[in-house]
C-alpha beads as a LAMMPS data file, in Angstrom:
LAMMPS data file: protein, C-alpha beads

109 atoms
108 bonds

1 atom types
1 bond types

-500.0 500.0 xlo xhi
-500.0 500.0 ylo yhi
-500.0 500.0 zlo zhi

Masses

1 110.0

Atoms # bond

1 1 1 -384.600 -191.839 468.417
2 1 1 -384.545 -189.645 471.499
3 1 1 -381.978 -186.877 471.610
4 1 1 -379.821 -186.696 474.742
5 1 1 -378.673 -183.433 476.323
6 1 1 -375.291 -184.967 477.252
7 1 1 -373.750 -184.608 473.785
8 1 1 -374.638 -180.899 473.731
9 1 1 -373.473 -180.241 477.275
10 1 1 -370.087 -181.902 476.716
11 1 1 -369.360 -180.273 473.336
12 1 1 -365.952 -178.594 473.274
13 1 1 -364.701 -175.852 470.907
14 1 1 -362.490 -176.857 467.976
15 1 1 -360.328 -175.030 465.440
16 1 1 -363.425 -174.342 463.295
17 1 1 -367.113 -173.885 464.051
18 1 1 -369.038 -177.162 463.839
19 1 1 -372.610 -178.432 464.073
20 1 1 -374.133 -181.102 466.287
21 1 1 -377.411 -182.292 464.757
22 1 1 -380.430 -182.817 466.998
23 1 1 -383.385 -183.707 464.750
24 1 1 -385.644 -182.318 462.011
25 1 1 -383.426 -179.391 461.077
26 1 1 -382.503 -178.395 464.645
27 1 1 -378.810 -178.310 465.449
28 1 1 -376.320 -176.748 467.834
29 1 1 -373.560 -174.595 466.395
30 1 1 -370.414 -174.761 468.535
31 1 1 -368.168 -171.783 467.842
32 1 1 -364.408 -171.572 468.234
33 1 1 -364.757 -169.322 471.294
34 1 1 -366.903 -171.983 473.033
35 1 1 -370.305 -170.345 472.483
36 1 1 -373.119 -172.800 471.742
37 1 1 -376.119 -171.613 469.692
38 1 1 -379.339 -173.394 468.726
39 1 1 -380.324 -173.003 465.079
40 1 1 -383.112 -174.339 462.898
41 1 1 -382.464 -174.900 459.199
42 1 1 -385.522 -174.807 456.948
43 1 1 -386.684 -174.085 453.414
44 1 1 -389.282 -171.463 452.560
45 1 1 -390.403 -170.767 448.985
46 1 1 -387.479 -172.820 447.676
47 1 1 -384.825 -170.932 449.644
48 1 1 -382.781 -172.366 452.489
49 1 1 -382.969 -170.242 455.640
50 1 1 -381.719 -170.305 459.222
51 1 1 -383.608 -169.376 462.358
52 1 1 -381.546 -168.588 465.439
53 1 1 -383.324 -169.965 468.505
54 1 1 -380.992 -168.985 471.325
55 1 1 -377.822 -169.537 473.298
56 1 1 -377.154 -172.749 475.223
57 1 1 -377.518 -173.183 478.271
58 1 1 -380.003 -170.267 478.522
59 1 1 -382.205 -172.228 476.116
60 1 1 -382.154 -175.919 476.924
61 1 1 -382.762 -178.816 474.568
62 1 1 -386.459 -179.063 475.456
63 1 1 -387.074 -175.364 474.834
64 1 1 -385.154 -175.534 471.543
65 1 1 -387.297 -178.463 470.406
66 1 1 -390.476 -176.546 471.341
67 1 1 -389.275 -173.507 469.351
68 1 1 -388.456 -175.757 466.388
69 1 1 -391.925 -177.346 466.543
70 1 1 -393.545 -173.894 466.644
71 1 1 -391.516 -172.864 463.588
72 1 1 -392.531 -176.070 461.762
73 1 1 -396.203 -175.310 462.466
74 1 1 -395.733 -171.843 460.985
75 1 1 -394.141 -173.410 457.909
76 1 1 -397.110 -175.771 457.577
77 1 1 -399.359 -172.686 457.538
78 1 1 -397.145 -171.099 454.837
79 1 1 -395.640 -168.484 457.177
80 1 1 -391.889 -167.779 457.239
81 1 1 -390.746 -168.299 460.869
82 1 1 -387.790 -165.923 460.468
83 1 1 -389.980 -163.111 459.175
84 1 1 -392.563 -163.852 461.868
85 1 1 -389.855 -163.544 464.550
86 1 1 -388.753 -160.164 463.129
87 1 1 -392.331 -158.869 463.123
88 1 1 -392.890 -159.992 466.730
89 1 1 -389.642 -158.335 467.805
90 1 1 -390.532 -155.044 466.105
91 1 1 -394.064 -155.003 467.519
92 1 1 -392.742 -155.674 471.039
93 1 1 -390.249 -152.817 470.660
94 1 1 -392.981 -150.498 469.397
95 1 1 -395.282 -151.475 472.277
96 1 1 -392.495 -150.729 474.782
97 1 1 -391.901 -147.299 473.228
98 1 1 -395.597 -146.439 473.517
99 1 1 -395.919 -147.294 477.217
100 1 1 -396.645 -144.816 479.985
101 1 1 -393.181 -145.419 481.472
102 1 1 -391.590 -144.128 478.279
103 1 1 -393.443 -140.800 478.525
104 1 1 -391.647 -138.108 480.515
105 1 1 -394.030 -136.830 483.240
106 1 1 -392.103 -133.567 483.770
107 1 1 -393.913 -131.485 481.090
108 1 1 -397.299 -132.241 482.642
109 1 1 -396.518 -130.741 486.061

Bonds

1 1 1 2
2 1 2 3
3 1 3 4
4 1 4 5
5 1 5 6
6 1 6 7
7 1 7 8
8 1 8 9
9 1 9 10
10 1 10 11
11 1 11 12
12 1 12 13
13 1 13 14
14 1 14 15
15 1 15 16
16 1 16 17
17 1 17 18
18 1 18 19
19 1 19 20
20 1 20 21
21 1 21 22
22 1 22 23
23 1 23 24
24 1 24 25
25 1 25 26
26 1 26 27
27 1 27 28
28 1 28 29
29 1 29 30
30 1 30 31
31 1 31 32
32 1 32 33
33 1 33 34
34 1 34 35
35 1 35 36
36 1 36 37
37 1 37 38
38 1 38 39
39 1 39 40
40 1 40 41
41 1 41 42
42 1 42 43
43 1 43 44
44 1 44 45
45 1 45 46
46 1 46 47
47 1 47 48
48 1 48 49
49 1 49 50
50 1 50 51
51 1 51 52
52 1 52 53
53 1 53 54
54 1 54 55
55 1 55 56
56 1 56 57
57 1 57 58
58 1 58 59
59 1 59 60
60 1 60 61
61 1 61 62
62 1 62 63
63 1 63 64
64 1 64 65
65 1 65 66
66 1 66 67
67 1 67 68
68 1 68 69
69 1 69 70
70 1 70 71
71 1 71 72
72 1 72 73
73 1 73 74
74 1 74 75
75 1 75 76
76 1 76 77
77 1 77 78
78 1 78 79
79 1 79 80
80 1 80 81
81 1 81 82
82 1 82 83
83 1 83 84
84 1 84 85
85 1 85 86
86 1 86 87
87 1 87 88
88 1 88 89
89 1 89 90
90 1 90 91
91 1 91 92
92 1 92 93
93 1 93 94
94 1 94 95
95 1 95 96
96 1 96 97
97 1 97 98
98 1 98 99
99 1 99 100
100 1 100 101
101 1 101 102
102 1 102 103
103 1 103 104
104 1 104 105
105 1 105 106
106 1 106 107
107 1 107 108
108 1 108 109
């Protein structure tokens, strides 16, 4: 069954946070303040885990499904998608710190 973007777009906040399921572990969490977040629920080594994909509408339904599929491929290769995301984030931060822009040119002149 195809998932339609309309039910996510028209979701309104309630008294409590609630979930709108998409498919295969992907769902939208609608918070009481009106924020809408994509999340992927999965199991790794017998433990239930959550992967935050992004904020709606910055991340649309198609992008969220692509991110979910990428995470499922990692799970098939016995890699934790949450841990993989943390490692990528840390390596990107480290690469940004080691760039030429981060070095102060004043001491060299």
